[in-house]
N, C-alpha and C positions, 0 to 999 in steps of 0.2 A: 504493501499499498504507500508506503515510502514514494515511488516513484510516481504512482498515480494521485498520491497527496499534495508531493511537491510538484507536480504538469499541471493541476487543477488550480493549486493556489497560486503558484507562479504565474500563470496567466491572470489571475485575480489580483496580484499582486501590482504588474505591471499597469494593469488595466486601473486599478485604486491610484499609484503613482500619474497615470493619465488622468485622473477625472482633479487630482488636485494640483498638477501642472497646470488644464484647463479652465480653470476655476468653472465658469457656467459654459461648460462646451456642448454641442449637438449631435448629437448621436443618430444620425439618419435625419429625421424631421423632428427629433424628442430633444427639447433640453435639458441639462442635467444642471438641475442648480445647487450651486455653494456658497457659503458664507465664511467670514472669517472665523478662527476660532475665537472664543473670549477672550477677555483682558485675564491674568492672573490676579489670584487677590492677595500676594505679598508684600509686604511691605519696598521692598526693592524695586528701584527700577531694574531694565536689560540692558546690558553690553553685549555686543557680540562680534566675533572677527571670524575670517575663513583665511584658512592656512591651507599649502601644499607643503606635505611633508614626504619624505622618503627614506626608506629602510634599507640602507645600504649593505645591512646584513643580510637582506634576505633577495633569492632572486625572486622575480613573477613569474609562477606555474602556468596561469594563463595562456603566456607568450612562447613564443620559442627560441628568441633571443637572449644570447648568456648575458646582455648587459644590460637587459630591462630587471631593474630593483624595481621592489614593490613602494607604488606610490601612493599615496593617498589625500582626499579631499577632506582636510578637518575644521572642523568648528567648534568655535569656543563661545559659551553662552557664560556671563558673569554680573553678579550685582553690581549697578553702575548708578551715576548721580546724572540723572535724567530733568529734562526740563519740557514744561507742556510744549513745545513749541518743533522739538525734536524732530527728525522725519523718520518714522518707523521704516524697516527692511518686511521685503517681501517675504511669505511663506516658505520659499521655495530659493535656493542656489541660480542665478542666472535662471530667472524665467521664462525670458524670451529665447535663448537656445535653447531650454529645455522644451518648449513648446516646439520649435521649428524641428530638433530632431527626433521627438515621439510624434509629430505629426507625418512626417516623412517615414519610420520606419511603418508605421500604422497605414501608410498609405493614404493619408487625407490631404485636403489643397493647401496648399500655402496659408499661412497666416488664421489657419484654424485655432479656435481657441484663445486667439490674442488678449482678450481679457481675463483670462487668468490668471494675469501679472498683478490684478488688485487682490489675489488673496493675499491679506496681511500678517505682520507678527506684531507682537507688543517691543520687541527689540530694536535699538538703535546700533547702527554699524558705526563700531570704533568707539564707543564714548565712553568718557572718564570712568574709569573701575573706580568702588569704594573701596577703601586704604585701611581703613579703622582696624580692619580685623581679619584673619584669616579664616573662609570657608572652606568646609569638608565638597568634597570630589566626589560628584557622579559620572560615571563613564555609560554612553547611552551605545547600543547594539541592534540593530534595525535587523530584521525578516528576510528571509531569502527574496529577492527580487525589490525588497524596498528602497527606503531612502533612509539618511540622516536624521529628516525632519518629520518624518511619518508620525511622530509622536510630539509634534511641539507642545499639546496640549501641558503634557507632564513638562517637558523640558523648561520649560515658560515658569510653571509653577513652582516647581523646585527652586530654580534660580531667584524669583520675588520671594523667596522666603529661608535666601541665603544661603544657597548652595552654589558651586561652581558644576557645570555640567558641559561634557565634550562628546562629539559624535563625529564620526568619521561615517564616508558612503563605504562600504568594504568594495573596492574596486572589482569590477567584472560578478559580483555578487548582489551590486546594486540595481536598479533598473536603468538610472544613468548616474552618471559623476561627469567629474570634470577634470581637463589636465593644467597644471598652471599657465596653459597656452591660453586657456578656455576653450580645448577642443572635447566636445563629448565624448562620453566612454561607455558604453551599453551592456548591458546585461551578457556577459561570455559573448565580445565582441569577438570576431573571426575565430570563434570554434568552429572546428568542424563536426559533425555528428557522431565520427569516430572520439573524438577529442571528448564531444558531452557524454558519450557510454561510459570514459574511463572517470567523466568527473563524479558520476552518480556512483560509480565503483568505489571512489574517494568517500563520498559521502558516506556513503553504509559504513563506512570504516571509521567515521568519524573526523578525517584527516581536514574535512572544510572547517570543523567547526576549532580544531586546534590551530588552522589558516588564520582563521577569525580574530579568535583569542590571540593569536599573534600581535595583531593587528594593533589592541587594545592594550597591552602590554608594550607595545612600541609607543605607541601615543601615553603613555604613562611616564617612561624613562624619558621621553620630549620634554615634558614638561617641567619635571625636575633638574633639567640642566640649565648651567648657567647663561649659556648661548643659545639662541635657538637659532633654526638652520636657514634663518633669515640673515645670520651675521651679528644682531644686535641682544642687547640684555633679555634674557626670558623673563618677561613681565609678568608670566604666571605665579614664577616658582614664590613671590613673597605673597602672593594671594589665596593660595591653596595649601591647606592643612593638609600634609600626605600620612596624615596618622587618622586619617579618617576618611578612606576612600572607597565608593560605594559601587555597584554597576547594576546595570537595568536592561531588559532588552524584549522586544516582542517576537511570539513565535521562536525560531533558531537563534535570533538573539536572547531570547529567553534561557535556551540550551546556551548558548555562548557566556551568557554570564554565571549560571551557575558551574560550567567548565572552570572561566576565571576563575570563581570563589574558590572550587576544589585546588587548581591549581599553582594560585602567586598568594603570596603573604601580604602581601601590601594589599590585598581587596578584603576588604572586615564585612562586606553586609552584600548581599543580592538579591533585587526583586526581576520577577520573570511575569510577563502579560501573556498569559495563555500559551504557556512556552510550548515548544518544541523540542524535548529531551531524546528521542530515539536513537543519535547519535552517539550518548552517554553510553559506555558500557555497564552491566548492572554490578561488576566489581567495585566501582567507584561509587554508585549508587545507596550503596551499604555502609559506606564510610558516615562515621560522626565526624566529621570537620569542624564541632563544633562552632561554627559561624552561622549568623541569623541568616536566614533565607525567607521570604516570602512569593507564593505565587497568588498571584489574579486572574481568574479566566472562568470559563464557561462553565454551567452548572455540570456538563457531561463530565467533567473531573471527577465530580462529586457521585454520580448517577448517570450510568449508562445510558441507561433506559430513557432519559429524558431526549426532548430536542439537542442536536450537536452535530458538527461536523469536523471531528478532532479524531475519535476514539475509537471508532466502532470497525475499520479495518484491522487485518491485520499487525499491519505495521504500526495502526493506532493502540491498537493494544498492548503492544511493548511499548510505545511510548506511554500510555497509560499505567503500565509496570512499572519503566525506570521512575517516573514521577512517584510516584506511590513507595517506592523503595525510599526516595530521598525525603520524602515527608516523613516516614516510619522510623529513618534511622539518624537524621544528621538534627540536631537538636541547638538552637530552639528554629522549628520551623513554622511557619503560617501560610494555612491558604485560605482565601476570598473566593465565593463562587456566587457568580451574578445569574440571577436566571434568564430566559431566553435571549440569552445572549451566543453568537458566535464568534468565530475566528477574529474577523474585521470588525468587530464590538470594539476591540481592544485598541485603535489605531485611530488619525484623528479623521476619518473618513466618516465614522460616526458621529463626529461634533461637526463636521464641515456642512455634511449633506444636509440639506433641508427638504426632509421628508414630507412635511405638510405642506410643501408647494405644489401649485396647480399642476408644473410642471414636470414633479417631480416623476419618475420611473420606480418599481420595485426594485429595490438590492439587496436578493435576501441572503447574503454572506454578513448581513448588518445586524441581524437580530431585531426581535421585535420590542423589546426593552429598553425604555425613555433613553435620550441621552445626556440629560441631568443627573438621572441616576448612576450611569456610566462615569460619566466624569467624577462626581461628586464624591462616586466610591474608590475608584483608583486614585484620585489626588489627595483625598483624606486619609487613604491606607498609605500610600507612598508617604508622604507628611511625616506620619507616626511613626511607620517606618523606620525610615532612614533618621527622622530624628531621634528614636529611642536609641540606635546603633551608630550614628554616626555622630550625636550630640549631646548624647548621655542624659536625653529626658526621657521621661516616664512614656511609654506607651497608653494610650489612652483607650483601652480596648470599647470602651462604652460610645464609641463613635458607630459599634455595629447592634444598631438598636434594636432588641428582639422583635419590635410591631414592623420592622422594616421588611416585608416579606421576600422583596426583589435577593435579598444578600442573607450569606451563609460563611459565617467563621468560623474556624477550627484552628487549635494552635497545638502544638506538640513543644511543652518550652521544659519538660524535666530532665536535667542533663544524667 
């Protein structure tokens, strides 16, 4: 099922990315209405910067040239001093080039979805950072075929509450990314069918999870160097509390997050959104690494008899088995289940898609649960979890009100 699951969800991942890129795109004669994500609720303004970093210790496995090293588009969000008249950035990096590339790939006419550039974030490019304290760091890993900004709702909520968040487009595993020259790089670009088959074999053995984790480890290394790759003093080193590092991700990014928690002593806590843990081996899942882990996902992880799109096939059952082994063996672990949700409920598409619009078309991958329930549950759980693990705050479990019939909360804390 992994191949079937990835084939189907990858198509939707790229479809999801296309919708984000196109804003209010037209599919045939039908409009797909989107709106920008809500403003985050924390006290801090948000600054952001984009970097292009190359890991010269790793050759690029997706290309054949031995001179190609692993290069990443890295985006950093940080607490910043913001004034009301500051210009906010777009939701996506290089929206015009993204629209052009995706439209061409999809065989759509030039300029299709040009108004997608109107999707905005709350971040200001290059804003002056807050320097009166050091902030915890959270690394974000997107899903297979996703984007670094696919969960901007969570990224901005964290930053507004006093965190630095760093995400990359996992090159060739993101739906689209860019080189330092602004050239687009699409998912598995220039990869032949035979190489795709080899790629999927690597996937089955967990090599892709390892490769993605190496991206995160490299970024963490770069953030702690005195000099940046641009040859300047590293401005982030004095802003980050490197004793308080967490990681989170969606889908395969959730599996990558737990793998990073397992293998990197610098990482203190991990949070997965509807995680894909298939690539992890059972032996690792039975280890009590005694590091906090939280999973927020669809109810199917709790009860496979209910509606869901992750765990019912053979590979999905293996995914669920490994997930349950993690919850049973690693302590403390927390699980939050949202009823009537599906895999892409846990991305920004649930938040930006205007389901009630007269122009809306059904998107079954988003689930039936109200988007306010999703946003509040994810963001409140995330803030409480990382607050307790990275800021030494008390975990306020009373946020899981027993009267809220949409959410199930389970904890396994005994060491």
